N, C-alpha and C positions, 0 to 999 in steps of 0.2 A: 504494499499499499504506499502511496505517496504520502508526504508529510501533510499535517492538518492544515498548515499555511496553504499549501498548494491547493487543497480542496476548497478552503475558505475563498482563496483568490478567485475561483472560477465562478462561484455562487455570486461574490460581490461584484464581479464584472457585469453579470447579469442584472444584478439589483440597481447598478449605477444606471444602466440603459432603461429598466423600468422606471426609475425615478424621473428619468427624463420624458418617458413615455406618457405618464400619468398626466402632468399638466398639459401636454399636448393634445391628449385625449379630450380632456376636459374643454379645451379651446376649439375643439374641431368645428364646432358650428362657425367659427370666425375665420377659419383658414379659407384661402382663395378656392373657389370651386367654379369649374367651367360649365357646370350644369345645374339647374335649380333643383330644390329638394323634391319637386313633384315627378321628376323623371323616374320612370320605372326600370328595373333591370340594373345590371352593373353598368357603371359609368365614372368616368374620371372626375375626381373632386371629393372633397369631404362635406357630406350634407349636414344641416344643423342637427344637434341631438337633443332629446329631452333632458338627459342628465346633465347637470351643470348648475349655472346660476351662481349666486353668491356676490359677495361686495366686490371682490377683485376680479373683475371681468376684463381687464385691459392688459395687454401687453405680455401674455404668457409665452414662455420659451418654446420655440419651434425649430431652431438649429443654431450652431455654435461653431466658431473657429477660434482657437486659442494657441498661445505660446507661453510656456512657463520655464523659469529657471530657478533651480533649486541649489543654493549656495553650498560651497564646501562644508563638510562636516568629517570629523575623525571617526575611524572605526574603533571599536571597543578594545579589541585584542590584535587585530591585524594592524600592519604598519600602513602609513599613509592616511590619505583623505580621499572623499569622493564627492563630486557634484554631479547635477543631471540637467538636461534640457529636453523639453518635451513639447511635441506640435500635436494638435488634435482637431479633428473635424467631426462633427455630429450634424447629419442632415437628413431630413425625409425625402425620399425619392419617388415614391409611388402612392398616391392617395386614391382609394376606391370606395365606392358607396353602392349599396343596393338594399333598398328598404331600412331595416334597423341595422344592417350590418355595415361595418367599416373595415376595410383592410388598409394597413399602413406599413410600408416598407421603408427602412431607414438604412443609412451607411454611416458606420462609425470606424474612423481610422485614427490611429496614434502611432507616432514615431518617438521613440525614447533613446537618448544617448547619454551614457555614463562616462565620466572622465575621472580616472583614478590616478594619484600621484604615484603610487607604487603598484606595478602591474599584479593582478591576481586573476582568478577565475571569472570575474566579471568581464564581459566583452567590450572592446573598444567600438566595435561596429555598431551601427544604429539598429535598434530592435523594433520590430513592427507588429502592429495589432490590427487586424481587419475583421469587422464583424457586420453582419447584415441582420438585424432584428426585423422579423416579419410578424406583426400583431394584428389580431382579429378582434374586434370589439362588437359586442351586442348591446344595443342601446335599449334595454328592456323597459326602462320606464323613466320618470322624472327622479325616482329615487335610488334605482338600481342600474348599475352597470357590470357587465360580465365580459371577460376576454380572456385571450391566452396568447402567448407568443413564442415562437422558436427562433433560435439563433445560431447559425452555423458561424464558424470563425476560424481565423489563423493567427498564431501568436508566436513569433520567433524571429530569427535571423533570415528566414525564407530559403535557406539552404536546402532543408529537408522538409517540405510541407506536410508530409505524411505524420511526422511526430509533433507537428505544430497546430494540427486541427483540433478544434473543440466543438462541442454541441451543448447548447443550454436551452432550457424550455421553462415556461411559466404558465400557470393558470390561476386566475384569481377574479376578485369582485370589486366594486366600488359601491359604497352605500352613503347616501346624502342625510345626515342625521337632522341637518337644518339648513337653511339657504347658504350659510357661511361655513359650515362644517361638513366634511367629508372624510369617510374611512375607508381604508384600502387593505385587502388582505389576500394572501394567495400562498402557493407553493412553488418553490424554486428547484429546478434539477439542472444538474451539469455533468458533463462527461469530457474529461480531458486530462493529458498527461498522465494516464494509466489510473485515473480514479473517477468514482461516482460520487455525487454528493446531493443530498436532498435537505432541504430546510424550509420551514414555514417562515412568513414575513407579515408584518402588519405596519401600516402607516397611516398617517393624518395629514390634512390640509385644512387649515383654519384661517379664515379672514375675519378678524374681530372688527376692522374697519375697512373703508374702501382703500385707505393707503397702507395697510399694514397686513403682511401675510406670515404665516408660520407654517412651515412644511417639515415634518419629520417623516422621512422616506428612507429607512436604513439601506445603505451605510451613509446617507446624507442627512443633514439637518440644515435648515436655512430660515432665517428672519429677515424679511425684506421690508424696508420703509421707503414709500414714495413720497419724499418730501417736496417734490416740485413735479409738474406735469411731464418734465423732460429729464428727471434725475431720480436714480434709485440708489439707496444704499443698503448693503446686505451683510449680515454677519453669518458665516457658514462654517460648518465642520463636516468633515467626511474621512472615512477610512477606506483603505484599498489595499490589495495584495495581489498584484499582477504577476504572472507567470509566462515567461518566454523559453521556448526550445531553441537552443544554440547548437550548431553542428560542431564537430570536432575541428580544432584549430591548434595553433602553436601553443596556446596557454593550457589546453585540456581536451578531455574527451567529450563526446556529444552529452549535453547535460540540460537541465532544466532550471532556470533562474528565477527565483522567486524574490520580490522585493515588497515588503509590507511596510505601511506607515499611516499615521493619522495626520490630518492636516486642519488647522483652524485659521480663520483670516477675516479680512473686510474686503468688501468689493464695492466699487463706485462705477455706476454705469450712466451714461449720458446718451439721450436720443440724438442721433444724426440725421435720420430721415424718418418717414412715417413708421417703418418697420425695422430700420436698422439702428442698433445701439452699440456703441464703443464702451468697452470695460477695462478697469484696471483693479488688481487685487494684489494684496500682500498679506502675508501671515507667517506661520511657523508650522514645521514639519517635525514631528515627534514619534516617540514609539517605534523607531525605524528598526528593521532586521533585514538582513540578507541570508538566504539560504539557497545553496547550489547543490543538486543532485544528479548523480548519473542515471541513466535509463534502468539500472538494476535497484533503484531506489535507496542507494546509498548516499550519505551525506558527504560531499566532498568539501565543502567549505560553508561555515556559517558564523555569522558575528552581528552583533548590534552595531547600529550606526548612531552616532550623537544627533541630537535635535539641531536643526538649522532653518533660517528663513528662506522664504521663496518670495518671488514676484511673478505676476501674470498679466498679461494683456490680451485682448481679443475683441472679437466682434460677435455680436447676438442678433438673430433674427427673431422678432417678437411679434405676434398677432394678438 
């Protein structure tokens, strides 16, 4: 069996995408549609849904492009220090509607580069993660939403894509307890890097006022304050544990690299056009751990990494 960190990493990758999917599903009635809601049969676009409403009905996240730099931090026992750069894209690519059914396909890509002052088994080459979540939503009523998602993906240096393949799935529901309070629950499944993982999950979205929103959708938590029509300030926290498959090189054999961490920070966003927002974030990454295993599940290298600050810039598409 693979390490627990690698297992959690797969489930958390899926949970991160579910977190992005939920607000988009709630906002589906506002996304561009080339066909009116009265059109019967399958057609391109997202028709309005009964489920939704609430105080915060403006500018929900629909897509994002970001760049992040994680500053140098020392290893706990290994020599040297490590920093990281990350570029990511999350975008919807196929919206379809038919009656109460909605189908949404997304593209999620992330490129991560680590820079170590003293060479070890952590690769210098850029590591890639490519995933395509495909979600099916059933708009049952004003109070209930049901859905599921499958997500094939690749995560590694892309030298041996067979070992880098992952598959995840989710089935769950949304319940609107009041116009401004929604609960979500479901079950996650993931299969990748030689391990299966199943876990339940629950989350909440609360809008106490039109300008304040609280979202707790593990592994994300976010509190956003819209203090001006064109500005938004958020306090956020997240935990992630990505794993990549790396082919044999001069540093070591074929191996799986897992890097886990928690982040907290502040984000300021400013509207640039009707739907395009610019963002800048800063915060701290802590609870960091590196674990590298070979394909026989033996640990090759494992160490804690000190906390360090990070900065991030990006563009968001909001509807």
